[in-house]
Structure formats: structure tokens, C-alpha cells
ROLUM-180429 format. One line per field, with one value per residue (C-alpha): residue number from 1; residue in three letters; x, y, z. Coordinates in Angstrom, 2 decimals, always signed. Example, Ala and Ser with C-alpha at 12.3 -4.5 7.8 and 13.67 -1.06 7.14 Angstrom:
2
nr <- (1:2) $
rest <- (ALA:SER) $
X <- (+12.30:+13.67) $
Y <- (-4.50:-1.06) $
Z <- (+7.80:+7.14) $
% end
This chain:
81
nr <- (1:2:3:4:5:6:7:8:9:10:11:12:13:14:15:16:17:18:19:20:21:22:23:24:25:26:27:28:29:30:31:32:33:34:35:36:37:38:39:40:41:42:43:44:45:46:47:48:49:50:51:52:53:54:55:56:57:58:59:60:61:62:63:64:65:66:67:68:69:70:71:72:73:74:75:76:77:78:79:80:81) $
rest <- (MET:THR:SER:VAL:PRO:PRO:PRO:LEU:ASP:ARG:ILE:ALA:SER:ARG:LEU:ASP:VAL:ASP:PRO:GLU:GLU:ILE:ALA:PHE:LEU:GLY:ARG:PHE:ASP:ASP:LEU:GLN:LEU:GLU:LEU:LEU:ASP:THR:ALA:LEU:GLY:MET:ALA:GLN:HIS:THR:GLU:ASP:LEU:GLU:VAL:ARG:ARG:SER:MET:ARG:ASP:ALA:VAL:GLY:PHE:VAL:PRO:ALA:VAL:LEU:ARG:ARG:ARG:VAL:ILE:ALA:THR:LEU:PHE:PRO:ARG:ASP:ALA:PRO:ALA) $
X <- (-43.60:-47.02:-47.95:-49.38:-52.89:-53.39:-54.12:-57.78:-58.30:-56.58:-58.77:-61.91:-60.76:-59.96:-63.42:-65.08:-66.78:-66.83:-64.14:-66.87:-68.44:-65.30:-64.33:-64.68:-61.43:-59.67:-59.24:-56.55:-52.99:-51.44:-49.49:-52.66:-54.41:-51.44:-51.71:-55.45:-54.86:-52.25:-54.55:-57.41:-55.14:-53.95:-57.53:-58.67:-55.75:-56.48:-60.14:-59.21:-56.97:-59.69:-62.32:-59.94:-59.11:-62.80:-63.52:-60.72:-62.09:-65.59:-64.30:-63.73:-67.51:-67.90:-68.14:-64.74:-65.99:-66.80:-63.98:-61.48:-64.06:-65.09:-61.45:-60.86:-63.89:-63.13:-59.35:-58.54:-54.87:-54.31:-56.06:-53.90:-53.50) $
Y <- (+36.61:+35.86:+32.23:+31.02:+29.56:+25.95:+25.45:+24.61:+27.91:+29.84:+28.13:+28.96:+32.57:+32.78:+31.42:+33.54:+30.55:+29.15:+26.45:+24.04:+24.28:+22.81:+20.51:+17.55:+18.70:+17.83:+14.27:+15.54:+16.03:+19.47:+19.30:+18.68:+21.52:+23.83:+22.98:+23.69:+27.00:+27.98:+27.00:+29.02:+32.02:+31.83:+31.46:+34.48:+36.54:+35.55:+36.41:+39.85:+40.48:+39.40:+41.61:+44.56:+43.84:+43.56:+46.87:+48.51:+47.03:+48.26:+51.83:+51.80:+51.85:+55.04:+58.20:+59.90:+63.05:+61.06:+58.52:+60.36:+60.77:+57.10:+55.98:+58.21:+56.69:+53.05:+53.23:+56.12:+55.21:+54.92:+58.12:+60.87:+63.95) $
Z <- (+61.72:+60.22:+59.79:+56.51:+56.83:+55.82:+52.11:+52.70:+54.54:+51.73:+49.14:+51.14:+51.45:+47.73:+46.87:+49.57:+51.17:+54.67:+55.09:+56.20:+52.73:+51.16:+54.03:+51.66:+50.05:+53.30:+52.05:+49.67:+50.86:+51.31:+48.04:+46.05:+47.89:+47.21:+43.51:+43.58:+45.36:+42.77:+39.89:+41.39:+41.84:+38.25:+36.98:+38.98:+37.72:+34.12:+34.59:+35.96:+32.95:+30.52:+32.16:+32.00:+28.35:+27.50:+29.20:+27.21:+23.98:+24.83:+25.23:+21.46:+21.00:+23.05:+20.94:+20.72:+22.41:+25.59:+25.46:+27.66:+30.45:+30.23:+30.38:+33.42:+35.12:+34.32:+34.69:+37.07:+37.48:+33.71:+32.61:+31.13:+33.30) $
% end
């Protein structure tokens, strides 16, 4: 069974920083750190969705003759066969 890293380590991993850089957060209890980790995860997920939506919207500005190729390049799993 794999153990779950402490919340501070997960936050550091999520932010792609060394845990020492955010060691000052260690003064908060684990529940507060869990809430922060959850909030960061939700924010990152929302950001990913918004970037994807923006990319899809931008495809509308590509000339129709090139649109299918651009969609296949940007969204390979979503492109029609």
C-alpha cells in the first residue's frame, strides 16, 4: 500500500517548488493544509479547463480550410477520424 505524503509535500509538488521554499506554511495544521491543497487543485483544474476552452474558441479564427488540421494538432484525442 502506498502512503500519502504529508500535505505540505503535496502542496510543494503541486506548485513544483522545493518543500523548503514553503516551509513557513508548516505553522498551519494539517486540516488547513489539506484545504489549501484542495483549493490549489481546484484552481489548477479550472485553469486547465479555461485554457482548453480558450484554445477551442481561438480555432474559430482559423480559416475553415485549415481548421480540421489545427484541431487535430491541438486536440489529438478529440479530432475526427
